[in-house]
C-alpha positions as CSV (number, residue, x, y, z in Angstrom):
1,M,30.2,2.1,-4.6
2,K,27.1,0.8,-6.1
3,I,24.3,0.7,-4.3
4,P,20.8,-0.6,-5.9
5,Y,17.8,1.4,-4.9
6,L,16.1,-2.2,-4.1
7,S,17.4,-5.6,-5.2
8,L,15.0,-8.0,-5.1
9,Y,17.5,-11.0,-5.2
10,D,19.3,-9.8,-1.9
11,V,16.2,-9.4,-0.2
12,T,15.0,-13.0,-1.5
13,S,18.4,-14.6,-0.5
14,Q,18.1,-13.4,3.3
15,H,15.4,-16.3,3.3
16,R,16.8,-18.2,0.7
17,E,16.7,-21.9,2.3
18,E,13.4,-21.2,3.9
19,I,11.7,-20.2,0.8
20,R,13.3,-22.9,-0.9
21,A,11.7,-25.0,1.5
22,A,8.3,-23.9,1.4
23,V,8.5,-24.0,-2.7
24,I,9.3,-27.8,-2.7
25,R,6.7,-28.5,-0.2
26,V,3.8,-26.7,-2.1
27,A,5.3,-28.2,-5.6
28,E,5.5,-32.0,-3.6
29,S,1.9,-31.7,-2.2
30,G,0.1,-31.8,-5.5
31,W,-2.0,-28.8,-4.3
32,Y,-1.4,-25.4,-5.9
33,L,-4.5,-23.4,-5.7
34,L,-6.6,-22.5,-2.6
35,G,-5.2,-25.0,-0.2
36,E,-3.5,-25.2,3.3
37,E,-1.0,-22.8,2.7
38,V,-3.3,-20.1,1.7
39,R,-5.7,-20.7,4.7
40,A,-2.5,-21.0,7.4
41,F,-1.4,-17.8,5.8
42,E,-4.8,-16.0,6.0
43,R,-4.9,-17.4,9.7
44,E,-1.8,-16.0,10.4
45,Y,-1.7,-12.4,8.7
46,A,-5.6,-12.3,9.9
47,E,-3.9,-12.6,13.9
48,Y,-1.1,-10.3,12.7
49,T,-3.0,-7.4,11.8
50,H,-5.7,-7.9,14.4
51,R,-8.5,-8.7,12.2
52,E,-11.0,-11.5,12.1
53,Y,-10.6,-12.2,8.8
54,C,-8.2,-12.1,6.0
55,I,-9.0,-13.4,2.2
56,G,-6.3,-13.7,-0.5
57,C,-6.5,-12.6,-3.9
58,G,-4.6,-11.4,-6.9
59,N,-3.1,-8.4,-6.3
60,G,-3.4,-5.3,-4.4
61,L,-5.6,-3.6,-6.7
62,D,-8.3,-6.1,-7.0
63,A,-8.0,-5.9,-3.1
64,L,-9.6,-2.6,-3.2
65,T,-12.1,-3.6,-6.0
66,L,-12.9,-6.3,-4.0
67,I,-13.6,-4.5,-1.2
68,L,-16.1,-1.7,-2.9
69,R,-17.4,-4.9,-5.1
70,G,-18.6,-6.4,-1.4
71,Y,-19.9,-3.2,0.0
72,M,-21.8,-2.8,-3.1
73,E,-23.5,-6.2,-3.2
74,L,-24.5,-5.8,0.4
75,G,-26.2,-2.6,-0.9
76,M,-24.1,-0.2,1.6
77,I,-22.9,1.4,-1.8
78,K,-24.3,2.2,-5.1
79,E,-22.9,3.2,-8.7
80,G,-22.2,6.7,-8.7
81,D,-21.9,7.1,-5.0
82,E,-18.6,9.2,-4.0
83,V,-15.5,7.7,-2.5
84,I,-13.0,10.3,-0.8
85,V,-9.3,9.6,-1.7
86,P,-5.9,11.6,-1.5
87,A,-5.3,13.3,-4.4
88,N,-1.3,12.3,-4.4
89,T,-1.8,8.5,-4.3
90,Y,-0.7,5.7,-6.5
91,I,-3.0,5.4,-9.3
92,A,-4.2,2.1,-8.1
93,S,-6.1,3.8,-5.3
94,I,-8.3,5.8,-7.9
95,L,-8.5,3.0,-10.2
96,A,-10.3,0.3,-8.2
97,I,-12.9,3.7,-7.1
98,S,-13.4,4.0,-10.9
99,E,-13.7,0.4,-12.0
100,C,-16.8,0.2,-9.9
101,R,-18.5,3.1,-11.5
102,L,-18.0,5.0,-8.2
103,T,-16.9,8.6,-8.0
104,P,-13.5,9.4,-6.8
105,V,-13.4,12.8,-4.8
106,L,-9.7,14.1,-4.6
107,V,-8.8,16.0,-1.3
108,E,-5.0,17.3,-0.9
109,P,-2.5,15.9,1.4
110,R,-0.3,17.9,4.1
111,I,3.3,18.9,2.8
112,E,4.0,17.9,6.2
113,T,3.0,14.1,6.1
114,L,2.6,13.5,2.4
115,L,-1.0,11.9,3.5
116,I,-4.5,13.3,3.2
117,D,-5.5,16.5,5.1
118,D,-8.2,15.1,7.7
119,E,-9.0,19.0,8.3
120,E,-9.8,19.2,4.4
121,I,-11.6,15.8,4.5
122,E,-15.4,17.0,5.9
123,S,-15.6,20.2,3.2
124,H,-15.9,17.5,0.3
125,I,-18.2,15.4,1.8
126,T,-21.9,15.6,0.1
127,K,-25.0,13.7,0.3
128,R,-23.4,10.8,-2.1
129,T,-20.4,10.6,0.0
130,K,-20.4,6.6,1.6
131,A,-16.7,5.9,2.2
132,V,-13.2,7.7,3.2
133,M,-10.5,5.4,1.7
134,L,-7.2,6.5,3.2
135,V,-3.7,5.4,1.5
136,H,-1.0,5.0,4.1
137,L,1.5,6.2,1.3
138,Y,5.3,5.4,1.6
139,G,4.6,3.5,5.1
140,Y,3.0,6.4,7.0
141,N,-0.6,5.6,8.7
142,A,-2.8,7.9,7.8
143,Y,-5.4,7.5,10.4
144,T,-6.0,9.8,13.0
145,E,-9.2,10.5,15.5
146,R,-10.5,13.2,13.4
147,V,-11.0,10.5,10.3
148,E,-12.8,8.1,13.1
149,R,-15.0,10.7,14.1
150,I,-15.6,11.8,10.7
151,C,-16.6,8.5,9.7
152,R,-18.4,7.7,12.9
153,E,-20.5,10.9,12.6
154,K,-21.4,10.8,9.0
155,N,-21.6,7.0,8.7
156,L,-18.8,6.4,6.4
157,L,-17.6,3.4,5.8
158,L,-13.6,3.4,6.0
159,I,-11.7,1.7,3.3
160,E,-7.8,1.3,3.5
161,D,-5.0,1.0,0.9
162,C,-2.3,-0.7,3.0
163,A,-0.1,-1.6,-0.1
164,Q,3.1,0.3,1.4
165,A,2.2,-0.2,5.0
166,H,2.6,-3.7,6.2
167,G,3.1,-3.2,10.0
168,N,1.7,-0.1,10.2
169,V,-2.0,0.1,10.3
170,S,-3.8,0.6,13.3
171,P,-5.6,-2.1,14.8
172,H,-8.8,0.7,15.5
173,V,-12.1,-1.0,16.2
174,G,-15.8,0.5,15.8
175,I,-16.0,2.0,12.6
176,R,-17.2,-0.5,9.7
177,G,-14.5,-1.1,6.9
178,A,-11.5,-2.9,5.2
179,Q,-8.2,-2.7,4.7
180,A,-6.3,-3.8,1.2
181,Y,-2.7,-5.0,1.2
182,S,-0.6,-5.8,-1.9
183,F,2.4,-8.6,-2.0
184,Y,4.1,-7.3,-5.0
185,P,7.5,-8.4,-4.8
186,G,8.9,-4.9,-3.9
187,K,6.9,-4.5,-0.9
188,N,7.9,-4.5,2.8
189,L,6.3,-8.2,3.0
190,G,6.3,-9.2,-0.8
191,A,5.7,-12.5,-2.7
192,L,7.8,-13.6,-5.5
193,G,4.8,-12.6,-7.7
194,D,1.8,-10.9,-7.6
195,G,-0.5,-11.4,-4.6
196,G,-2.9,-9.5,-2.4
197,C,-5.4,-9.4,0.4
198,V,-8.1,-8.2,2.1
199,T,-8.6,-7.7,5.9
200,T,-11.6,-7.0,8.0
201,S,-13.5,-7.6,11.1
202,D,-16.5,-7.5,9.1
203,M,-18.2,-10.7,8.6
204,A,-20.9,-10.0,6.3
205,L,-18.0,-8.0,3.9
206,A,-15.8,-11.3,4.2
207,E,-18.1,-13.6,3.2
208,S,-18.9,-11.3,0.2
209,V,-15.5,-10.6,-0.6
210,R,-14.6,-14.4,-0.9
211,A,-17.3,-15.2,-3.0
212,I,-16.6,-12.2,-5.6
213,A,-13.1,-13.3,-5.9
214,N,-14.5,-16.8,-6.6
215,Y,-16.3,-16.1,-9.2
216,G,-19.6,-15.1,-7.2
217,S,-19.9,-18.4,-5.6
218,S,-19.4,-19.6,-2.1
219,R,-20.6,-22.9,-2.8
220,K,-19.3,-24.9,-6.1
221,Y,-21.6,-24.2,-9.2
222,V,-23.9,-22.3,-7.2
223,F,-23.1,-18.5,-8.1
224,E,-24.7,-15.8,-5.6
225,Y,-22.8,-12.7,-7.9
226,K,-21.4,-11.6,-10.9
227,G,-17.5,-12.4,-9.5
228,C,-14.2,-12.7,-10.7
229,N,-11.4,-14.8,-10.2
230,S,-8.9,-13.3,-8.3
231,R,-6.7,-16.0,-5.9
232,L,-3.7,-15.9,-4.0
233,D,-1.7,-19.3,-5.1
234,E,-0.3,-21.9,-2.6
235,I,3.5,-20.8,-3.8
236,Q,3.0,-17.3,-3.0
237,A,1.1,-18.1,0.5
238,A,4.2,-20.6,1.4
239,V,6.5,-17.7,0.5
240,L,4.7,-14.8,2.8
241,R,4.4,-17.5,5.6
242,V,8.0,-17.8,5.7
243,K,8.8,-13.8,5.0
244,L,5.8,-12.7,7.9
245,H,8.1,-14.3,10.6
246,Y,10.6,-11.3,10.0
247,L,8.5,-8.7,9.0
248,D,8.6,-6.4,12.2
249,S,12.6,-7.1,12.2
250,E,13.0,-6.0,9.0
251,N,10.5,-3.0,9.5
252,E,12.8,-2.1,12.3
253,R,16.0,-2.1,10.0
254,R,14.3,0.0,7.3
255,K,13.4,2.6,10.9
256,E,16.9,2.5,11.8
257,I,18.0,3.3,8.2
258,A,15.4,6.3,7.8
259,R,16.5,8.1,11.4
260,K,20.3,8.0,10.1
261,Y,19.3,9.8,7.1
262,I,17.0,11.9,8.9
263,R,20.0,12.8,11.3
264,G,22.6,12.5,9.1
265,I,21.7,14.5,5.8
266,K,22.1,18.3,5.8
267,N,20.9,19.9,2.6
268,N,19.2,23.0,2.4
269,E,17.9,22.1,-1.1
270,V,16.1,18.8,0.6
271,T,13.1,18.6,2.8
272,L,13.4,14.9,5.1
273,P,9.8,13.2,5.6
274,P,8.5,12.3,8.9
275,A,10.3,9.9,10.8
276,D,7.1,7.8,11.9
277,G,6.7,5.3,9.2
278,V,7.7,1.6,8.3
279,F,9.4,3.0,4.9
280,H,8.4,1.0,2.0
281,I,9.5,4.1,0.9
282,F,12.2,7.1,2.0
283,P,10.6,9.9,0.3
284,M,12.4,13.3,0.0
285,L,11.6,16.7,-1.5
286,C,14.3,18.2,-3.6
287,R,13.7,21.6,-5.2
288,Y,16.3,20.6,-8.1
289,R,15.3,17.1,-8.3
290,E,16.7,16.2,-11.8
291,K,19.9,17.6,-10.5
292,M,20.2,15.5,-7.4
293,Q,19.3,12.3,-9.3
294,K,21.7,12.9,-11.5
295,H,24.4,13.5,-8.8
296,L,23.2,10.0,-6.9
297,T,23.2,8.1,-10.3
298,E,26.8,9.1,-11.1
299,K,27.6,8.2,-7.4
300,G,26.5,4.6,-7.9
301,I,23.3,5.4,-5.9
302,G,20.1,4.0,-7.3
303,T,16.8,6.0,-6.7
304,M,13.3,6.3,-7.8
305,I,10.2,8.8,-8.3
306,H,7.1,8.3,-6.4
307,Y,5.4,9.3,-9.1
308,P,6.3,11.8,-11.8
309,I,3.0,12.6,-12.7
310,P,0.2,13.1,-10.2
311,P,-3.5,11.0,-11.0
312,H,-4.9,14.4,-12.0
313,K,-2.6,14.8,-14.7
314,Q,-3.1,11.6,-16.5
315,K,-4.3,10.9,-19.9
316,A,-6.5,8.5,-18.3
317,Y,-8.5,11.1,-16.0
318,S,-8.2,13.5,-19.0
319,E,-11.8,15.2,-17.3
320,W,-9.5,15.9,-14.1
321,N,-6.5,17.4,-16.2
322,S,-7.3,21.4,-15.6
323,M,-7.2,21.1,-11.9
324,T,-5.2,22.8,-9.8
325,L,-4.0,20.8,-6.9
326,P,-0.4,22.8,-5.5
327,I,0.4,20.6,-2.9
328,T,-0.2,17.4,-4.6
329,E,1.8,19.0,-7.6
330,K,4.8,20.0,-5.8
331,I,5.2,16.8,-4.1
332,H,4.9,15.0,-7.7
333,R,7.3,17.2,-8.9
334,E,10.0,17.2,-6.0
335,E,9.9,13.7,-4.6
336,L,12.8,11.7,-4.9
337,S,13.5,7.9,-3.2
338,L,16.3,7.1,-1.5
339,P,17.2,3.7,-1.1
340,C,15.7,2.2,2.5
341,N,15.7,-1.5,2.9
342,Q,17.0,-4.2,5.3
343,T,19.7,-5.5,2.5
344,M,21.6,-2.1,3.3
345,T,24.7,-1.7,5.3
346,D,25.7,1.0,7.5
347,E,28.6,1.7,5.3
348,D,25.8,2.3,2.3
349,V,23.8,4.4,4.6
350,E,26.8,6.7,5.3
351,Y,27.6,7.0,1.9
352,V,24.2,7.8,0.7
353,I,23.8,10.6,3.4
354,D,27.5,12.1,2.1
355,S,26.6,11.7,-1.1
356,V,23.1,13.5,-0.7
357,N,25.1,16.4,1.3
358,E,27.5,16.6,-1.5
359,G,24.4,17.1,-4.2
């Protein structure tokens, strides 16, 4: 058998006719940027995420950066302030902090959840800490009551990187914050190119983010901020509107596949992940990762490593290279992702299970 890690062609083909109709509708409208498709998607996604506002933008990294820029323009964060972030995140979370000349503060994850250890957050808070950036990595929800309490008691902003967790973000209220989403094609809710958005119930932030993303302008030729150009285009918005209708059912299929993996995989060299995500990624830990990956490749099964080098060991952050973060390093050393998406058949899933058990 040949089971790719993820076939974007197969994902798109599931809704081929609706997507084709949506693209044609935009093409024939004669309006390709900041039009009705974007406005409609923003309304629909705000409702889906239980937030008051949704602002489309160019990609997930832009979304994170715009949130931080927005709060800086509102005077709630200033250059040099600290933002707590999980040490094992994809580097984009940290790049957004650096881009705004803020200071990332790395906190180790829990090995059981692969998410930031909320018991370690308080010990990293200083007088310069202004925000906690949660990352809902792999499709797991990192939000906890402890995080809520910390943010409330310490008066911290809560910024959430939801790039991998469409459909699994808590509609919590009472804490000032915002969420950043990526619509990169491989996401659970993916476009046919780059795209992203910010969601929030904070009106002042929403207005600031929308203006900054539009060259710093909320009125034509009037510029309040030194902004940028970050837009979700009409075609991507139209495609996302189609795919949003299917997000919950496709997430349910991902969960079903993950449950089958967790029940069926019996290999002492493998540690399986928690069962409560939407499984953008199914991340298992393997003591002998290279051996397992080679075995699965020979069996025709595609796999991915998320991610081989942790942020603090990257050349881009050479000032951190001497740091030792043992839990993060173990995850990055052992993580191997199995195919887990709505295009897989039950036969595919059983074949993967059997192959891992043989590995």
